[in-house]
N, C-alpha and C positions, 0 to 999 in steps of 0.2 A: 358565695360558694368558694371554698378553698380546696386546692389539690393536695392530697395527703403525701407526706414524706415520712410517715410513721405508721406503725401498726402494733399488734399485740406483742407484749413483752413484759419483762419484770425488771424493776429497778434494783432488786436485791436478790442474792442467792438464797435468802431465808425462805422457808416454807411456812405459811400461815395456817395450814391445815392441821386438824387435830382429830385423832381417832378416839372414839368413845370407848373402844375396847381394843384388846391386843397390846402389843409392845410398842411403846413410843420412846424415841430417843430425844432428850432435851439437851441441846448443845449450845454453849456460849461461844460465839465467834469474835474475832478481833474487831474492835470498834472502828478502826480505820483501815480494815482490810480492803484492798482493791477488789473490783468485781470479779475478775477472772480467777485470781487465787481463791476467792470465795466459792466460785462455781466448782473448782477442782476439789476444794475441801468438802463440799457437799457430796460430790461424786464419791470421794473416799469414804465418807460416812455411810453412804448407801451400799458399799461393798465391804463389809467388815470382816471378810475372810472366813475364819472358822466360827466366828460368833454367830448367834442366831440373827437372822435378818429381821430388822424392825418393821412394824406395820406402817409407821409414820414418823415424821421428824418435826421438831419444833426448834427453830433457831432464834436466838436473840443475842444482841451485842454484849461484849464483856463489861463495858461501863454500866449498862443497865443491869446486867447480871450481878455485878459487884454491889450495886445499889440494894438489890433485894437480899443478897447474902450478907451485907454488912450493916444493915440498919434494922431498926424495930420501930413500931408505931410511936408517934409522939405528938402529932398535930402541929408541927412547926415547919418553917422553911429551912433548907440547908443546902450546902454545896457538897457534892460528892467529888472528891479528888481521887480519881482512879489512876494510880501510877502505872497502869498498863497501857498508857498512851493517850487517854482521852478523859475529859472532864464532863460531868453531867450534872446540871443544876436541877433540883427537884423541889417540889413542895408537897406536903402531906395535908390534904384538906380535911378539916374536922367533919364535914358533912359527907365525906366519902368513906369513912371507916370509923369503927368504934375503938376505944382505947383497949386493945386486946392484942395478945401475941398470937392469936389464931390467924393463920394465913387467909382464912376465908374473909376476914374483915379488915385486912391490911390493904389500903388503897393509896396510891401515889400518883400525883400529877406533876408534870414538868412545869417549872415556873419560868424558865428562860431557855433560850437555845443553847445547847451544849457546845463546848469548844474543845479543841485538843491539839496536841503537837507531839513530836517524837522526842520525849524527854524522860522516858522510863529507865529502868535498870540497865537494859541493853545498851542504851546510849551513854550511860556512865562507863560501861566497858569500852566503848569507842573513844570516849574522852581519855581514858587511861592509856589506851594504846597510842593515841596521838601524843599524849604527854611523854610516854616512854620513848617514842622515837626522837622527840626533841631532846630528852634528857641524856640518853646514851649515844646519840648521834645517828644520822641516817645510815651510814655505812654499817655500823654494828647492828642496827635494827633490821636491815634488809637481809642479814645473815640468818635471822630467825626464820625457820620454815613456817609456812602458813598453818600447818597442823598444830603448831605450838602456840598460836594466838587465837585459835578457835575456842568456842565455848566447850568446856569439858576437858581441855588440856590442863596439864599440871599447873602451868603459870596462871591460867584463868580461874582454876579452882582456888588457888591461893588468893587471888584478887577477890573472888566471890566471897570468901570468908572475911577478908578485910572490909569489903564493901558492906556486907550485912551488919558488921559490928562497929563500923566507924561512927563515933558519936560527936566528933569535934573536940574531944579532950586531947590531952597532950601525949597520949599513948602512941608509940611508933607502930607502924605496920610493916611486916616483912613479907616480901614476895620472892620466891625462888625463880630466877631467870633461867631460860634455856641455855645450856652450855654453848650452843651454836653461835650465840652473840659474840663470843670471843673475849668476854670480860670476866676474869676470875675474881680479881680484887682490885678495886680502885677507890681509895678513900675520898677522892674529890666527888665521886658519884654515889657515895654511901653504899658501895657494893663490897661485900666480903664473902668470898667463897661462893660466888654466884647468887648470893642473897642480897636483894635490894631492900634497903630500909627507907620507907617513906615517912617523912615528918608530917605533922598535923597540917602545916601550911600547904604541903604538896598535895595531900589528900583533898584539901578544900579546893585547890585549883582543878582537880579532877571532878569533884562533885558539883561545884557552884554553877556551871553552865546549865545543867539539868535542874538543879534545885531552884535557881532563879527563874527559869522558864516556867516551872511548875507554879511558883508564887505569882508570876504574871498572869497565868491562866486562872488561878483561883481569884485573883483580884478582879479580872475581867468578869468572872461569873458573879461575884459579889455586886459589882456595879450593875450588871444586867438585872439581877433580882431587884435591886433598889429602884431601878428605872421603871420596871414593869409593875411593881407592887407597892413602891414607896415604903417597903419594910425591909429591914436589914436581916440577912440570914442569921439564925441563932447558933448554927453549928456547921463545922466543916468535917466531913467524914473522910478519913484517909484509908484507902484500901489498895490492894495490889501487892505484888512481891516487893517492890521498892518502898511501899508504904510502911513497912515495919522497920525501916532504917532509922536509927535514933537521930542522926544528924538532920535528915530531911524533916522528920517530925518536929524536932526542936525549932527549926526555922518556920514551919507552919504554925506552931504554937506561938512563936514570937509575933508573927504576922497577925494572928487572930487576937492575941491579947491587946495589941495596940488598937484594935477596933471593937473590943468588947464582944468578941465572937468566941464561942467555945470550940475546941478542937478535940476530936476523938477518933480513935481507930478501934475496930472490933477485935476480939480475940482471933488470932490467926488471919490477919488481913490478906495474906497471900493466897488463901484458898476461898476468898469471898465469891469469886465468879463461879468456881466449880460447885460450891455449896448451893449457889442460887439455882443452878440447873436442876438440883435435887428439889429445891423449894418449888420450882416451876412445876415439876412433876407431881408434887403433893398438893397443888392448888385444888380447892374443892370445886367440882363442876367442870364442864368442858366448854362453856360459852364464854364470850369475851367479857361478860360482866364479872367474871371471877378472876380476871387477870389482875395482878398486883398493880402494874402501871396502867392506869385507866385512860390517861390523856397524854399524848406526846406532842411535841412541837416539830413542825417540818424543819429539818436542818438547812434546807436550801430551797430555792425556787425550782419547780419541776415543770418542764414544758416540752413541746414538740415543734419542730420547724415545719411550716406549710408554705405553699405558693399562693399568693394573692394576685388579683388583677393589678397590673402596674399603674401607679398614679404619679405623674410627674410632680415634683416638689414634695412628695410624701416619701417615696421610696428612693433608695440609692440607685443611680444608674448602673452601678456595677452588678446589681442583683437582677437586672432586667434580662429576660429571655423570651423567645417566641415559642408558644406552645405548638408543637408539631401537628397536633390534631385540629385545634380550633383556630390557629393563626393569631390568637390573642397575645398581647404583650403581658407578661407575667413578672412578678417579683419573687424570686426564690429565697428560701432561707428566712422567712419572716416568722418570728417566734410567737407561738400561742402558748402562754404560760397557764398551766393547769392548777398549780398550787403555789401559794405564797410562802416565802420563808417566814417561819414563826407561826404559821397557821396551826390552830388546834386540830389535832387528829384523834378524836376519841375512838377507842377500841370498840365500844358498844354500838356506835353509829358511824361506820366508816364513811368518809367523804367520797362522793361519786361525782364524776364529771363526764359529760358527753359532748363530743365535737363532731359537727357535720363536715364530712370530707368527700372527696371525689378523686377518681383516677380513670385513665383511659388506656385502651389497648386495642390492637388490630386483631382480626381473626387469625389464628395460627400462633399468636404470641403466647408466651407463658404469662399467666395473670398473677404476677408477683408484685407485692407492694413493699418496697424497701423503706426504711425509716430509721429514726434515731430518737432516743430519749436523752434530753439535755437538762443539765442542772446549772445553777448559778448561786454562788455563796454571797454575792454582793447584796446590799439592801435593796437596790433598784436594779431589776433585771434588764438586759438590753433588748431592743426591739428586733435585732438582727442576729442570726446565727454566727455571722462573721466576726462579731465583737469578741475580744479576748475573754471576757467574763463568762461567756457561754461555753460550757465544757461538756463533751460527750460522756454519757454514762454507759449506754449500751446501744448497739445497732441491732435492729430487728428486721425480719423479713416475713411477711405474711403471704399465704398462698390461697388464691381464690380458684384454683384450677378444678376443685371438686364441685364448684357451683355450676349448674347447667347454663350454657351460654344463652339459652332461650329466655332466661330470666333477666338478662341485661338489655336495656334499651340500646338501639342502634342510632348512629348519626352519620352524616356524610361530611367528610373533612373538606373544607374549602381550600385547604393547602394542597392536599394530595389527590383529592377527588375520589378517595377510597372510603369504604365504610369502616367505622370503628365502634367499639363498645365503650360505654361510659357507666361507671359504677358509682352511685351515691351511697355512701355507707357512713357508719358512725364509729368513732374511736372512743371506747368507754374506759375510764380509769377509776379504780377503786383504791383508795389510800388506806392501807392497814398497817399501823405501826411503822416498821421500817420498810414495808413492802408497798409497791404499786402494782396492782394487778390490772392487766390490759385485756380487753376483749374487742375483737373485730366483729362488728354487727352489720348484717345486711337484711333489710326488711324484717327487723325485729328478732332475727335469729343469729346465733353465734356461728360464724363460719371461719374456715381458714386454719391451716397449719402454720405454726410460726417457729422460727429459730432465732435464738438470741445470742449475740456475741458481746462480751463485756470487754471494755478497754483495759489494757494492762495498768 
């Protein structure tokens, strides 16, 4: 028997419900968006101001959205290089769809665990600003007001144009600098009347950190596909706003040609994610069998910390504590992993796990069950919550106060000599795509109100 430190909650702000009628919003969210901003985004979507209020919401990540919006059926394995921050490796199984452009028959299954990093167009902007500070000097750069370096300012609009059109050719790029920097003309800095001229080599210095990191991620995905299937991907799909940049695409083409892999980007790759939200809404049927991506792979291990009876030589002495009700020596923070990294999570038959747990409380106490959902990206998850590889995803609190006390068995504490209640219950988890749905079960019924707080 284990003592619970977790209860009902959600791993992700996405909603997996679907209304068979009425108005449904299909929204593509950032692939690496942290949990709390995701919750705020969902709250904003649910309060659209003057717009008609939707009956239901369907959320899915931008990398997966870009996959749907940027690919067509073909029966092959490929790597999706989404330049909106994350990469998603996929395979299209012949036995899951027919060769048809009809969305009803387009089925995709992930072939390897996706990977990602912060190397999209926004981070090219950051590289530019860092390079600019080094080029004109820290004193001159600090004279530029923050409003002049923000997205949408005149200088960043000029760089945006240069960024979108940079191909690696010898053409110079011109950027109008804010007058506040104090440099009107300086031939040594290639500045004339506040206009900075960037040479090809300088633009490459700005681009290459993000381009090289993107190539590293693609290479990692190609290796993952070959390890899991012994088959080389046939194509790399490039989508996202940065995906239409000629310089980035030429580097991806160069990488692919050296490995006999095709490279392709769809028309208007910058809008792939938004178009996929429309495709999602046009999918035929409302059940999971009609979803385009039919099998996903768990991005990380998911688990919950529990307290077990302390065993010398097995548990770390630092985890030992005395249960105030039973007087037993317990080991806190022992991980119970619910799902393995890389585990197949089919939409049509969601994975379900049930864990037997227990908690105690005295008469008059609030019957609250605090807990956490924990993840781990390492291949081998740790046995203890205290290990650095274990990271909090969300903190949840369940409430058993609505359950009549008469239904709970009583015991006498050998420590205090007072009566206490002990609840044996189950923590049930259902893995749906990016979601983990939690239910707090007692005697075969779902009980409890829960609140969920996501870490920043």
